[in-house]
C-alpha positions in Angstrom: 103.6 8.7 42.0 101.2 6.1 40.5 102.1 2.5 41.0 102.9 0.5 37.8 100.8 -2.4 36.8 102.5 -5.8 37.4 103.7 -7.4 34.2 103.0 -11.0 33.2 106.5 -11.9 34.3 105.9 -10.4 37.7 102.7 -12.5 38.0 104.5 -15.7 37.0 107.3 -14.9 39.5 104.8 -14.2 42.2 103.0 -17.5 41.6 106.3 -19.5 41.3 107.3 -18.3 44.7 104.0 -19.1 46.4 103.7 -22.1 48.7 101.8 -24.2 48.3 101.9 -23.8 44.5 98.7 -25.3 42.9 98.7 -26.1 39.2 95.5 -27.5 37.6 93.9 -28.0 34.2 93.0 -30.7 31.7 95.2 -33.6 30.8 94.6 -32.5 27.2 93.4 -29.4 25.5 90.7 -30.9 23.3 88.6 -28.0 22.0 88.7 -24.3 22.4 85.3 -24.4 24.3 86.6 -27.1 26.7 89.7 -25.2 27.5 87.8 -21.9 28.1 85.1 -23.6 30.3 87.7 -25.5 32.3 89.9 -22.4 32.7 86.9 -20.4 33.9 85.8 -23.1 36.4 89.3 -23.4 37.8 89.7 -19.6 38.1 86.4 -19.4 40.0 87.7 -21.7 42.7 90.2 -19.0 43.7 92.6 -21.7 44.8 94.7 -22.3 41.7 97.9 -20.5 40.7 98.8 -21.8 37.3 96.6 -23.3 34.5 98.0 -26.5 32.8 96.9 -28.2 29.6 98.4 -30.9 27.4 99.1 -29.7 23.9 101.3 -32.5 22.7 100.7 -35.9 24.5 103.4 -38.5 24.4 101.5 -41.8 24.6 102.7 -45.3 25.4 101.0 -46.9 22.4 100.0 -45.5 19.0 96.4 -44.8 18.2 95.7 -42.9 21.4 94.9 -39.2 21.3 98.3 -37.5 21.1 97.2 -33.9 21.6 95.7 -31.2 19.5 99.1 -29.7 18.6 100.2 -26.2 18.0 96.7 -25.0 17.0 95.8 -25.3 20.7 98.4 -22.7 21.8 96.2 -19.6 20.9 93.4 -21.2 23.1 95.8 -21.1 26.0 96.6 -17.4 25.3 92.9 -16.7 25.4 92.4 -18.9 28.5 95.1 -16.8 30.3 93.2 -13.6 29.5 89.9 -15.1 30.7 91.2 -16.7 33.8 94.0 -14.3 34.8 96.2 -17.4 35.4 99.6 -18.1 33.9 99.6 -21.2 31.7 101.9 -24.2 31.6 102.4 -27.0 29.1 104.6 -30.0 28.5 107.4 -29.9 25.9 109.4 -32.9 24.5 111.2 -31.5 21.4 113.0 -28.4 20.2 110.1 -27.5 17.9 107.6 -27.7 20.8 109.8 -25.4 22.9 110.0 -22.9 20.0 106.3 -23.0 19.5 105.6 -22.6 23.2 107.9 -19.7 23.6 106.5 -18.1 20.4 103.0 -18.1 22.0 104.4 -16.8 25.3 103.6 -19.9 27.4 104.5 -18.9 31.0 105.8 -22.2 32.4 107.1 -25.4 30.7 107.5 -28.9 32.0 109.5 -31.9 30.8 107.5 -35.1 31.0 108.5 -38.5 32.4 109.0 -40.1 29.0 111.4 -37.3 28.0 113.3 -37.2 31.3 114.2 -40.9 30.8 116.1 -40.1 27.6 119.2 -37.8 28.0 119.3 -37.1 24.3 115.7 -35.8 24.4 116.4 -33.7 27.5 119.5 -32.2 25.8 117.5 -31.3 22.7 114.9 -29.5 24.9 117.7 -27.8 26.9 119.4 -26.6 23.8 116.2 -25.0 22.6 115.7 -23.3 25.9 119.0 -21.4 25.8 118.4 -17.7 26.1 114.8 -18.2 27.4 113.6 -16.6 30.6 111.0 -19.2 31.6 110.5 -21.5 34.6 110.9 -25.2 33.9 109.5 -28.1 35.9 111.0 -31.6 35.4 109.0 -34.7 36.1 110.8 -37.8 37.4 111.7 -40.4 34.8 109.3 -43.3 34.3 111.9 -45.7 35.8 113.1 -45.2 39.4 116.5 -43.7 38.5 117.5 -40.6 40.5 120.6 -40.0 38.3 118.4 -39.5 35.2 116.3 -37.0 37.1 119.3 -35.2 38.4 120.9 -35.3 35.0 117.9 -33.6 33.5 118.1 -30.8 36.1 121.8 -30.3 35.3 121.2 -30.1 31.5 118.4 -27.6 31.9 120.5 -25.5 34.4 123.5 -25.5 31.9 121.1 -24.0 29.3 120.8 -21.0 31.6 117.4 -21.7 33.1 117.4 -20.2 36.6 114.0 -21.3 37.8 113.9 -25.1 37.9 111.3 -27.2 39.9 110.6 -30.9 40.2 107.4 -32.9 39.8 107.1 -36.2 41.5 104.6 -38.3 39.4 105.5 -41.8 40.5 107.4 -44.6 38.8 106.5 -47.6 36.8 107.0 -50.8 38.7 106.3 -54.5 38.0 103.6 -55.9 40.2 102.2 -52.5 41.2 98.4 -52.8 41.5 97.1 -50.0 43.7 98.6 -47.1 41.8 99.0 -46.3 38.1 102.6 -45.3 39.0 104.0 -46.3 42.4 104.9 -43.2 44.4 108.1 -44.7 45.8 108.1 -41.8 48.3 111.6 -42.6 49.5 113.0 -41.5 46.1 111.2 -38.1 46.2 112.4 -37.7 49.8 116.0 -38.4 48.7 115.7 -35.7 46.0 114.4 -33.3 48.6 117.3 -34.1 50.8 119.8 -33.6 48.1 118.2 -30.4 46.7 116.4 -28.8 49.7 116.1 -25.4 48.0 114.6 -26.8 44.8 110.8 -26.7 44.5 109.2 -30.2 44.6 105.5 -30.6 43.8 103.4 -33.8 43.7 101.3 -35.1 40.8 98.7 -37.3 42.5 96.8 -37.6 39.2 99.5 -39.7 37.5 100.4 -41.6 40.7 96.8 -42.6 41.3 95.4 -43.1 37.8 92.0 -42.8 39.4 90.2 -40.0 41.1 89.0 -41.8 44.2 92.4 -41.9 45.9 93.7 -38.5 44.8 93.1 -36.9 48.1 95.0 -39.5 50.1 98.1 -39.1 48.0 97.9 -35.3 47.9 97.6 -35.2 51.7 100.6 -37.5 52.1 102.7 -35.2 49.8 101.7 -32.2 51.9 102.5 -34.2 55.1 106.0 -34.8 53.6 106.5 -31.0 53.1 106.1 -31.0 49.3 105.8 -27.5 47.9 102.6 -27.9 46.0 100.4 -30.1 43.8 99.6 -30.5 40.1 96.1 -32.0 39.6 94.4 -32.8 36.3 91.1 -31.0 36.1 88.5 -31.1 33.4 85.0 -29.6 32.9 83.7 -33.0 32.0 86.1 -35.7 33.2 84.1 -38.8 32.2 84.2 -37.7 28.6 87.8 -36.5 28.5 89.8 -37.6 25.4 92.7 -38.8 27.6 93.1 -40.0 31.2 89.5 -39.7 32.0 89.6 -41.8 35.2 92.1 -39.6 37.0 90.7 -36.1 36.2 88.3 -34.1 38.5 85.9 -31.3 37.9 86.8 -27.8 39.1 84.2 -28.1 41.9 85.8 -31.4 43.1 89.2 -29.8 42.9 88.0 -27.0 45.2 86.6 -29.5 47.7 89.9 -31.4 47.7 92.0 -28.3 48.3 89.6 -27.3 51.1 89.9 -30.8 52.7 93.7 -31.0 52.7 95.4 -30.1 56.0 98.1 -27.8 54.9 101.1 -28.4 57.2 104.3 -26.4 57.5 107.9 -27.3 58.3 108.5 -24.3 60.7 107.3 -24.6 64.3 107.4 -22.5 67.4 110.3 -22.8 69.9 108.1 -24.6 72.3 107.1 -27.2 69.8 110.7 -27.5 68.6 111.8 -28.2 72.2 109.2 -31.0 72.5 110.2 -32.5 69.2 113.9 -32.3 70.1 113.4 -34.5 73.2 111.7 -37.1 71.1 114.4 -36.8 68.3 117.1 -37.4 70.9 115.3 -40.6 71.9 115.3 -41.6 68.2 119.0 -40.8 67.9 119.9 -43.0 70.9 117.8 -45.9 69.5 119.5 -45.4 66.1 122.9 -45.6 67.8 121.9 -48.8 69.5 120.5 -50.3 66.3 123.8 -49.5 64.5 125.8 -51.2 67.2 123.6 -54.3 67.1 123.7 -54.5 63.3 127.5 -54.2 63.4 127.6 -57.1 65.9 125.4 -59.1 63.6 127.7 -58.5 60.7 130.7 -59.7 62.7 128.9 -63.0 63.4 127.9 -63.3 59.7 131.6 -63.0 58.8 132.4 -65.8 61.2 129.7 -67.9 59.5 131.3 -67.0 56.2 134.7 -68.2 57.3 133.1 -71.5 58.5 131.3 -71.9 55.1 134.6 -71.2 53.2 136.5 -73.8 55.2 133.8 -76.4 54.7 132.9 -75.6 51.1 129.3 -74.6 52.0 127.4 -72.2 49.8 126.7 -68.7 51.0 123.0 -68.8 50.3 121.0 -71.1 52.5 117.4 -70.9 51.3 115.8 -72.8 54.1 117.6 -70.7 56.7 116.6 -67.5 55.0 113.0 -68.5 54.9 113.2 -69.4 58.6 114.6 -66.0 59.4 111.9 -64.2 57.5 109.0 -66.2 58.9 110.3 -65.7 62.5 110.6 -61.9 61.7 107.1 -61.7 60.3 105.7 -63.3 63.5 107.6 -61.1 65.8 107.0 -58.0 63.7 103.3 -58.5 63.6 103.2 -58.5 67.4 105.1 -55.2 67.4 102.9 -53.5 64.8 105.5 -53.7 62.0 104.2 -54.3 58.5 105.3 -57.4 56.5 106.4 -55.0 53.7 108.8 -53.2 56.1 110.1 -56.4 57.6 110.9 -57.7 54.1 112.7 -54.6 53.0 114.7 -54.4 56.2 115.8 -58.0 56.3 116.5 -58.0 52.5 119.0 -55.1 53.1 120.5 -56.9 56.1 120.7 -60.2 54.2 122.4 -58.7 51.2 125.0 -57.0 53.4 125.7 -60.3 55.1 126.0 -62.0 51.7 128.4 -59.3 50.4 130.6 -59.7 53.5 130.6 -63.5 53.2 131.4 -63.3 49.5 134.5 -61.2 50.3 135.7 -63.8 52.7 135.0 -66.6 50.2 137.2 -64.7 47.6 139.9 -63.7 49.9 
């Protein structure tokens, strides 16, 4: 009996289940020629699973290029034929969802500016009811996991079975190195809470510039992310949007060749070696918890003394003294000042909270 040809849905399912999943394409679909040339170049790398392109572009300020609109959707249909790759686009309104489904877009994603607004997510979710299409959800612009989780729940309640997450970094005051600070701990927490949900990394929007893309992409793979979404353009320097963060198909292929693709599973021999080291970590963690517990008991005694003598909880000079001493000792131990600050801030706030309870008791 002759085997049947795989359908488009079969191809999308096959790609969706692949690890690592690689999505690439231009930030914006600009012209039909640009889309076709980029799609052809990406397909020729042999390393990309899904072609992405921005049709509607939510921009921070008016006056920027906000996407070619619905007239670009037939270009993606043709690009799919030319490249053999499923296509993915961002949607932010019910009308955009309807248009995307009408033109048989294979994968949809909800952008960061939409995820941040539950009303917008609900509108998209309502439009998705009855659709059989995978949906990716970018983290919200602000570092709020509950908004990200809420968006997942709304899309799931609409009946969407295949939901994935995109980590594209977060806006943060004072951030200078990245366009959007990665805040890896938040992505790791989402992975911990939802271990069976696909999580891919968007180094393009984290970096905002192409020269550090590879470092961020490698870190994501080191952290067991399920794939990457990288903005790729046939002529990045002349792109109509986000020119600095896009790469050519040739550079994309080089990056994907350079990345060391790691895996979570290991042999029994390696697991045994790791287990010995992990047991050492466990013992040290137990000791740390004991020491921190003892520290808090002393902090409570200090709180009682402050209460009895009408002394304020916060003693700025003492706090500066603790930090300076910690920086000096930490430097000798190879601990970064950033880590020392975060650690002691957490310890300090716990001490303040305990002393405050004593003050108010």
